[in-house]
C-alpha positions in Angstrom: 0.0 0.0 0.0 1.3 3.4 -0.9 1.8 5.6 2.1 -0.1 8.9 2.2 2.7 11.0 3.8 6.4 10.7 4.2 7.9 9.5 7.5 11.3 9.9 9.2 12.8 6.6 7.8 16.3 7.1 9.3 18.0 9.5 11.7 21.8 9.9 11.9 24.4 11.7 13.9 28.2 11.6 13.7 31.3 12.3 15.6 34.5 13.5 13.9 36.4 10.8 12.1 39.4 10.5 9.8 38.7 10.6 6.0 41.2 8.5 4.1 43.5 8.7 2.2 44.6 12.1 3.2 43.6 12.1 6.8 41.2 15.0 7.0 38.8 15.2 10.0 35.2 15.0 9.0 31.7 14.6 10.3 30.6 12.9 7.1 30.4 9.4 8.8 27.1 9.0 10.5 25.6 6.4 12.9 21.9 5.6 13.1 19.9 6.6 16.1 16.3 5.9 17.1 15.6 9.5 18.3 17.4 12.8 18.5 17.0 16.2 20.1 17.1 18.9 17.5 18.3 22.4 18.5 18.9 25.5 16.4 22.5 24.4 15.4 21.2 20.9 14.5 20.9 17.4 16.0 22.4 17.2 19.5 25.6 15.0 19.3 26.2 15.7 15.6 29.5 17.3 14.6 31.1 19.1 11.7 34.8 19.6 11.1 34.8 22.5 8.7 32.4 25.2 10.0 33.1 27.4 7.0 31.2 25.1 4.7 29.2 22.9 7.0 26.8 23.6 9.9 25.3 26.9 10.9 21.7 28.0 11.1 20.9 27.5 7.4 22.6 24.1 7.3 21.5 22.7 10.6 19.9 19.5 9.3 20.7 17.7 6.1 18.1 15.5 4.4 18.9 12.9 1.7 16.4 10.5 0.3 17.1 6.8 0.2 15.6 6.8 -3.3 18.9 7.8 -4.9 21.2 5.1 -3.5 20.3 2.4 -6.0 21.2 4.9 -8.8 24.6 5.6 -7.2 25.2 1.8 -6.6 24.4 1.1 -10.3 26.8 3.8 -11.6 29.6 2.8 -9.2 29.3 -0.9 -8.5 32.7 -1.1 -6.7 31.3 1.3 -4.1 27.8 -0.3 -4.0 28.4 -1.5 -0.4 28.7 2.2 0.6 25.5 3.3 -1.1 23.2 2.9 1.9 21.3 5.5 4.0 23.6 7.7 6.0 26.5 7.5 3.5 26.0 11.0 2.1 26.4 12.4 5.6 22.7 13.1 6.0 20.9 13.5 9.3 17.5 12.6 8.1 16.3 10.3 5.4 12.7 10.0 4.0 11.7 8.1 0.9 10.0 10.3 -1.6 11.3 13.6 -0.4 13.5 14.2 -3.4 14.6 17.3 -5.2 11.5 17.2 -7.4 9.1 17.1 -4.5 10.8 19.4 -2.0 10.7 23.2 -2.5 12.7 26.1 -1.2 11.0 27.5 1.9 8.9 24.4 2.6 8.2 23.9 6.3 7.8 20.4 7.7 6.7 19.2 11.1 8.1 15.9 12.4 7.5 15.0 16.0 8.0 18.1 18.1 10.3 19.7 15.4 9.6 22.1 12.6 12.2 22.5 9.8 12.4 24.9 6.9 14.2 24.1 3.6 16.9 26.8 3.2 19.0 25.5 0.2 20.2 22.5 -1.7 23.4 20.8 -0.8 26.5 21.5 -2.9 28.4 18.2 -3.1 32.2 18.3 -2.6 35.2 16.1 -3.1 34.8 14.5 0.4 32.0 12.4 -1.1 34.5 11.0 -3.6 36.9 10.0 -0.8 34.0 8.6 1.3 33.0 6.2 -1.6 36.4 5.7 -3.1 35.2 7.0 -6.5 36.7 10.1 -8.1 33.6 11.0 -10.1 30.8 10.5 -7.6 30.4 14.1 -6.5 30.3 15.0 -10.2 27.5 12.6 -10.8 25.5 14.0 -7.8 25.9 17.5 -9.3 25.2 16.6 -12.9 22.0 14.5 -12.1 20.9 17.0 -9.5 20.5 14.4 -6.7 21.9 16.6 -3.9 18.8 17.1 -1.8 18.9 19.8 0.8 19.5 21.6 4.1 17.0 22.8 6.7 17.0 25.4 9.3 15.3 24.7 12.6 12.2 26.7 13.2 11.0 24.8 16.3 13.3 22.7 18.5 12.3 19.5 20.1 12.5 15.7 19.9 12.2 13.7 16.7 11.9 9.9 16.5 12.4 7.4 13.7 9.1 6.6 12.2 7.5 10.0 12.9 5.1 11.3 10.3 6.3 14.3 8.3 3.6 17.0 7.7 4.0 19.8 5.2 3.0 23.0 7.1 3.7 25.7 4.5 4.9 25.9 0.9 5.5 29.6 0.0 7.3 28.7 -3.3 5.5 25.8 -5.0 7.2 26.5 -8.3 10.8 26.4 -6.8 11.7 22.8 -6.2 15.3 22.0 -5.4 15.6 20.4 -8.8 14.5 23.7 -10.5 17.0 25.6 -8.3 19.9 23.6 -9.9 18.3 23.8 -13.4 18.4 27.6 -13.2 21.7 28.0 -11.5 24.0 25.5 -13.3 23.9 26.7 -16.9 26.9 28.6 -18.1 24.9 31.7 -18.8 21.6 31.5 -16.9 18.7 33.8 -17.4 19.1 36.9 -15.1 15.3 37.2 -14.5 15.2 33.6 -13.3 18.2 34.1 -11.0 16.4 37.2 -9.5 13.2 35.3 -9.1 15.0 32.5 -7.3 16.9 35.0 -5.1 13.5 36.5 -4.0 12.0 33.1 -2.9 10.9 33.0 0.8 13.2 31.1 3.0 16.3 30.9 0.7 19.5 31.2 2.6 20.7 34.8 2.6 24.2 34.0 1.2 22.7 32.2 -1.8 20.2 35.0 -2.4 23.0 37.6 -2.5 25.1 35.5 -4.8 22.2 35.1 -7.2 21.4 38.8 -7.2 25.0 39.6 -7.9 25.2 37.2 -10.7 21.9 38.5 -12.2 23.2 42.0 -12.1 26.5 41.0 -13.7 24.7 39.2 -16.6 22.5 42.2 -17.2 25.5 44.4 -17.6 26.6 42.1 -20.3 
């Protein structure tokens, strides 16, 4: 039977560990938990090594759907054993909540917690090292299977299996997939960049970058 609403299928937190082969410290490796307390900075007990690129109010919680792992495993069979929920460093996994169904500014209630979608994730080279595949992050970018980050609107406890309820959708036309479709072309449309920058809930740093780029393109 098809479920009527998404649920919290998995929860993950991680301590800092060593990423081979170069020995960087990272919070990419996550362990499953049955419940977690969620505060403004993220899940209690979860850690990030590089706070310039990870963590902060607009990247407090990372969601990645289990839907994408079979595709990753098929493209990189040698790394298929890594392609399981948690491997992308996500805190939350919910089947069906993909880039084509989640929009910028969406607000979701799960347990006591309310989260707001702030931006998609920008995949980096650490994913390549995590999976032992040099082109994995390139695949994630090219196929726009990045999913996204959330800010915490209401703190509280969330448990695995909790129902996820959409509370608000201020930008129904701006899915995470459309975000990348507009941003990634070599010469995007300035008006679309501006419209994206004006979406409710988009992280302020992304909004400013988009406005600056739109202005530059208009100057020709």
